[in-house]
N, CA, C and O atoms as a DFTB+ gen file, in Angstrom:
332 C
 N C O
     1  1      -6.424      -8.000     123.935
     2  2      -7.670      -7.286     124.152
     3  2      -8.648      -8.127     124.971
     4  3      -9.301      -7.613     125.880
     5  1      -8.752      -9.433     124.647
     6  2      -9.659     -10.290     125.408
     7  2      -9.223     -10.395     126.863
     8  3     -10.054     -10.449     127.769
     9  1      -7.902     -10.424     127.078
    10  2      -7.390     -10.505     128.445
    11  2      -7.807      -9.266     129.236
    12  3      -8.212      -9.376     130.393
    13  1      -7.711      -8.095     128.621
    14  2      -8.103      -6.859     129.295
    15  2      -9.589      -6.867     129.638
    16  3      -9.970      -6.475     130.741
    17  1     -10.420      -7.303     128.720
    18  2     -11.862      -7.381     128.966
    19  2     -12.152      -8.374     130.082
    20  3     -12.989      -8.106     130.945
    21  1     -11.476      -9.510     130.079
    22  2     -11.656     -10.516     131.125
    23  2     -11.241      -9.958     132.482
    24  3     -11.930     -10.164     133.481
    25  1     -10.109      -9.248     132.514
    26  2      -9.652      -8.664     133.777
    27  2     -10.632      -7.605     134.278
    28  3     -10.930      -7.555     135.471
    29  1     -11.134      -6.762     133.384
    30  2     -12.104      -5.743     133.784
    31  2     -13.399      -6.367     134.276
    32  3     -13.982      -5.904     135.257
    33  1     -13.850      -7.415     133.600
    34  2     -15.066      -8.101     134.033
    35  2     -14.857      -8.748     135.393
    36  3     -15.754      -8.716     136.237
    37  1     -13.700      -9.328     135.615
    38  2     -13.392      -9.929     136.915
    39  2     -13.352      -8.888     138.016
    40  3     -13.835      -9.134     139.121
    41  1     -12.784      -7.735     137.731
    42  2     -12.727      -6.661     138.727
    43  2     -14.131      -6.163     139.048
    44  3     -14.444      -5.906     140.211
    45  1     -14.974      -6.024     138.038
    46  2     -16.355      -5.592     138.273
    47  2     -17.106      -6.601     139.116
    48  3     -17.903      -6.216     139.971
    49  1     -16.870      -7.883     138.894
    50  2     -17.516      -8.920     139.699
    51  2     -17.053      -8.850     141.135
    52  3     -17.857      -9.013     142.054
    53  1     -15.780      -8.613     141.343
    54  2     -15.248      -8.526     142.700
    55  2     -15.869      -7.353     143.440
    56  3     -16.158      -7.461     144.632
    57  1     -16.076      -6.245     142.762
    58  2     -16.698      -5.079     143.397
    59  2     -18.138      -5.392     143.752
    60  3     -18.598      -5.016     144.830
    61  1     -18.855      -6.065     142.882
    62  2     -20.256      -6.390     143.143
    63  2     -20.381      -7.329     144.334
    64  3     -21.310      -7.191     145.129
    65  1     -19.479      -8.266     144.471
    66  2     -19.519      -9.212     145.585
    67  2     -19.258      -8.502     146.909
    68  3     -19.831      -8.866     147.936
    69  1     -18.395      -7.491     146.884
    70  2     -18.034      -6.787     148.111
    71  2     -19.112      -5.817     148.586
    72  3     -19.022      -5.295     149.697
    73  1     -20.121      -5.571     147.771
    74  2     -21.173      -4.629     148.132
    75  2     -21.966      -5.149     149.327
    76  3     -22.331      -6.324     149.349
    77  1     -22.246      -4.298     150.328
    78  2     -22.988      -4.753     151.506
    79  2     -24.374      -5.276     151.148
    80  3     -24.996      -4.807     150.194
    81  1     -24.843      -6.229     151.903
    82  2     -26.183      -6.775     151.695
    83  2     -27.222      -5.747     152.113
    84  3     -26.970      -4.927     152.995
    85  1     -28.380      -5.787     151.485
    86  2     -29.474      -4.913     151.869
    87  2     -29.348      -3.493     151.364
    88  3     -30.074      -2.613     151.826
    89  1     -28.449      -3.246     150.432
    90  2     -28.287      -1.936     149.832
    91  2     -28.123      -0.849     150.893
    92  3     -28.829       0.160     150.872
    93  1     -27.196      -1.060     151.814
    94  2     -26.924      -0.080     152.862
    95  2     -26.023       1.005     152.280
    96  3     -24.883       0.737     151.900
    97  1     -26.534       2.211     152.213
    98  2     -25.775       3.330     151.672
    99  2     -24.867       3.911     152.759
   100  3     -25.110       3.701     153.947
   101  1     -23.834       4.632     152.361
   102  2     -22.975       5.259     153.375
   103  2     -23.745       6.187     154.318
   104  3     -23.453       6.235     155.513
   105  1     -24.710       6.910     153.797
   106  2     -25.487       7.808     154.657
   107  2     -26.257       7.018     155.712
   108  3     -26.228       7.358     156.895
   109  1     -26.943       5.965     155.280
   110  2     -27.696       5.144     156.235
   111  2     -26.762       4.487     157.245
   112  3     -27.095       4.408     158.428
   113  1     -25.610       4.020     156.803
   114  2     -24.652       3.375     157.715
   115  2     -24.128       4.376     158.732
   116  3     -24.008       4.058     159.915
   117  1     -23.812       5.597     158.269
   118  2     -23.335       6.632     159.189
   119  2     -24.388       6.962     160.241
   120  3     -24.067       7.101     161.422
   121  1     -25.643       7.089     159.818
   122  2     -26.723       7.377     160.775
   123  2     -26.910       6.225     161.749
   124  3     -27.123       6.443     162.941
   125  1     -26.830       4.992     161.239
   126  2     -26.975       3.815     162.091
   127  2     -25.890       3.815     163.158
   128  3     -26.177       3.588     164.333
   129  1     -24.635       4.069     162.758
   130  2     -23.513       4.085     163.701
   131  2     -23.650       5.217     164.709
   132  3     -23.406       5.031     165.901
   133  1     -24.041       6.393     164.222
   134  2     -24.219       7.545     165.106
   135  2     -25.329       7.285     166.124
   136  3     -25.179       7.596     167.306
   137  1     -26.431       6.718     165.665
   138  2     -27.548       6.421     166.565
   139  2     -27.168       5.354     167.586
   140  3     -27.542       5.450     168.755
   141  1     -26.430       4.343     167.151
   142  2     -26.000       3.289     168.075
   143  2     -25.087       3.856     169.159
   144  3     -25.184       3.466     170.323
   145  1     -24.205       4.771     168.779
   146  2     -23.308       5.386     169.758
   147  2     -24.069       6.293     170.726
   148  3     -23.734       6.362     171.908
   149  1     -25.082       6.980     170.230
   150  2     -25.828       7.918     171.068
   151  2     -26.938       7.300     171.891
   152  3     -27.452       7.929     172.817
   153  1     -27.314       6.073     171.564
   154  2     -28.459       5.457     172.240
   155  2     -28.157       5.033     173.675
   156  3     -29.059       4.991     174.512
   157  1     -26.913       4.725     173.958
   158  2     -26.566       4.271     175.299
   159  2     -26.985       2.834     175.569
   160  3     -26.969       2.391     176.717
   161  1     -27.360       2.102     174.527
   162  2     -27.746       0.706     174.635
   163  2     -27.397       0.029     173.303
   164  3     -27.025       0.703     172.342
   165  1     -27.517      -1.280     173.248
   166  2     -27.139      -2.016     172.040
   167  2     -28.378      -2.468     171.278
   168  3     -29.059      -3.397     171.712
   169  1     -28.685      -1.828     170.142
   170  2     -29.879      -2.197     169.382
   171  2     -29.792      -3.587     168.754
   172  3     -30.801      -4.131     168.305
   173  1     -28.590      -4.162     168.721
   174  2     -28.425      -5.493     168.149
   175  2     -28.879      -6.605     169.091
   176  3     -29.149      -7.722     168.648
   177  1     -28.965      -6.307     170.383
   178  2     -29.347      -7.338     171.351
   179  2     -30.543      -6.944     172.215
   180  3     -31.071      -7.774     172.956
   181  1     -30.969      -5.702     172.128
   182  2     -32.027      -5.205     173.003
   183  2     -33.157      -4.601     172.153
   184  3     -33.005      -3.516     171.591
   185  1     -34.283      -5.311     172.067
   186  2     -35.407      -4.827     171.259
   187  2     -35.971      -3.514     171.783
   188  3     -36.431      -2.683     171.001
   189  1     -35.941      -3.321     173.088
   190  2     -36.423      -2.056     173.651
   191  2     -35.555      -0.899     173.163
   192  3     -36.056       0.198     172.914
   193  1     -34.273      -1.145     173.029
   194  2     -33.354      -0.134     172.504
   195  2     -33.610       0.083     171.016
   196  3     -33.741       1.218     170.558
   197  1     -33.680      -1.021     170.266
   198  2     -33.893      -0.957     168.819
   199  2     -35.140      -0.167     168.481
   200  3     -35.128       0.670     167.577
   201  1     -36.204      -0.427     169.196
   202  2     -37.501       0.175     168.884
   203  2     -37.793       1.423     169.713
   204  3     -38.873       2.003     169.604
   205  1     -36.855       1.829     170.524
   206  2     -37.028       2.998     171.370
   207  2     -36.120       4.136     170.955
   208  3     -36.289       4.720     169.885
   209  1     -35.150       4.450     171.811
   210  2     -34.263       5.587     171.572
   211  2     -33.461       5.433     170.291
   212  3     -33.254       6.412     169.573
   213  1     -33.002       4.217     169.988
   214  2     -32.247       4.007     168.756
   215  2     -33.100       4.314     167.532
   216  3     -32.647       5.000     166.615
   217  1     -34.318       3.817     167.513
   218  2     -35.249       4.080     166.400
   219  2     -35.416       5.576     166.198
   220  3     -35.345       6.072     165.073
   221  1     -35.638       6.292     167.294
   222  2     -35.819       7.746     167.210
   223  2     -34.578       8.435     166.647
   224  3     -34.681       9.308     165.786
   225  1     -33.398       8.036     167.143
   226  2     -32.158       8.676     166.708
   227  2     -31.829       8.377     165.248
   228  3     -31.444       9.277     164.501
   229  1     -31.977       7.123     164.841
   230  2     -31.606       6.768     163.468
   231  2     -32.582       7.365     162.459
   232  3     -32.163       7.811     161.391
   233  1     -33.856       7.382     162.773
   234  2     -34.810       7.966     161.828
   235  2     -34.681       9.493     161.783
   236  3     -34.880      10.100     160.731
   237  1     -34.353      10.104     162.905
   238  2     -34.116      11.545     162.920
   239  2     -32.910      11.882     162.049
   240  3     -32.962      12.823     161.257
   241  1     -31.840      11.131     162.186
   242  2     -30.627      11.371     161.403
   243  2     -30.888      11.191     159.912
   244  3     -30.539      12.062     159.115
   245  1     -31.496      10.073     159.528
   246  2     -31.719       9.837     158.098
   247  2     -32.666      10.878     157.504
   248  3     -32.519      11.256     156.342
   249  1     -33.632      11.343     158.289
   250  2     -34.556      12.359     157.752
   251  2     -33.857      13.700     157.552
   252  3     -34.262      14.490     156.699
   253  1     -32.822      13.959     158.325
   254  2     -32.125      15.235     158.225
   255  2     -31.011      15.235     157.188
   256  3     -30.776      16.259     156.548
   257  1     -30.320      14.115     157.005
   258  2     -29.120      14.152     156.162
   259  2     -29.141      13.209     154.960
   260  3     -28.304      13.346     154.069
   261  1     -30.059      12.271     154.912
   262  2     -30.095      11.312     153.804
   263  2     -31.212      11.666     152.825
   264  3     -32.054      12.523     153.096
   265  1     -31.194      10.995     151.702
   266  2     -32.249      11.218     150.703
   267  2     -33.577      10.651     151.194
   268  3     -33.627       9.893     152.162
   269  1     -34.638      11.029     150.514
   270  2     -35.964      10.517     150.866
   271  2     -35.987       8.997     150.753
   272  3     -36.549       8.315     151.610
   273  1     -35.378       8.471     149.700
   274  2     -35.355       7.021     149.495
   275  2     -34.630       6.311     150.635
   276  3     -35.075       5.266     151.107
   277  1     -33.501       6.891     151.075
   278  2     -32.749       6.294     152.177
   279  2     -33.540       6.369     153.479
   280  3     -33.527       5.429     154.274
   281  1     -34.221       7.480     153.692
   282  2     -35.040       7.639     154.891
   283  2     -36.161       6.604     154.913
   284  3     -36.384       5.952     155.933
   285  1     -36.860       6.453     153.802
   286  2     -37.942       5.472     153.729
   287  2     -37.418       4.042     153.872
   288  3     -38.074       3.203     154.489
   289  1     -36.251       3.759     153.310
   290  2     -35.665       2.420     153.432
   291  2     -35.321       2.107     154.887
   292  3     -35.482       0.970     155.332
   293  1     -34.856       3.094     155.618
   294  2     -34.538       2.888     157.039
   295  2     -35.807       2.598     157.832
   296  3     -35.842       1.670     158.641
   297  1     -36.834       3.382     157.601
   298  2     -38.107       3.164     158.297
   299  2     -38.684       1.799     157.936
   300  3     -39.176       1.076     158.802
   301  1     -38.620       1.456     156.664
   302  2     -39.121       0.167     156.203
   303  2     -38.374      -0.982     156.879
   304  3     -38.980      -1.970     157.293
   305  1     -37.052      -0.843     156.986
   306  2     -36.233      -1.885     157.606
   307  2     -36.572      -2.074     159.080
   308  3     -36.561      -3.200     159.577
   309  1     -36.870      -0.999     159.777
   310  2     -37.134      -1.071     161.214
   311  2     -38.589      -1.351     161.561
   312  3     -38.885      -1.719     162.698
   313  1     -39.494      -1.189     160.623
   314  2     -40.919      -1.333     160.919
   315  2     -41.282      -2.735     161.371
   316  3     -41.973      -2.889     162.378
   317  1     -40.840      -3.760     160.659
   318  2     -41.230      -5.127     161.008
   319  2     -40.792      -5.551     162.406
   320  3     -41.618      -6.052     163.170
   321  1     -39.508      -5.366     162.773
   322  2     -39.133      -5.807     164.128
   323  2     -39.732      -4.955     165.243
   324  3     -39.771      -5.378     166.398
   325  1     -40.191      -3.773     164.904
   326  2     -40.710      -2.870     165.940
   327  2     -42.240      -2.797     165.982
   328  3     -42.787      -1.891     166.612
   329  1     -42.928      -3.711     165.340
   330  2     -44.397      -3.715     165.399
   331  2     -44.899      -4.439     166.613
   332  3     -46.108      -4.536     166.818
């Protein structure tokens, strides 16, 4: 019985470690990927892209298909680099 509990606890720890940093939900990740593909530029290296067309596309997507919390988290994440 102790072995089973230890194995289950180890599996739970492994799942927690594999979780993406910053609490990125699948919806937010899908919108981020979709916006990056549609922007025609690379938001990872171009601030004008990040704070321009990419910002518009990703926030539009999250507002349409993600929860309110996910939408606000996306805006919050992008606000600092785009001020």
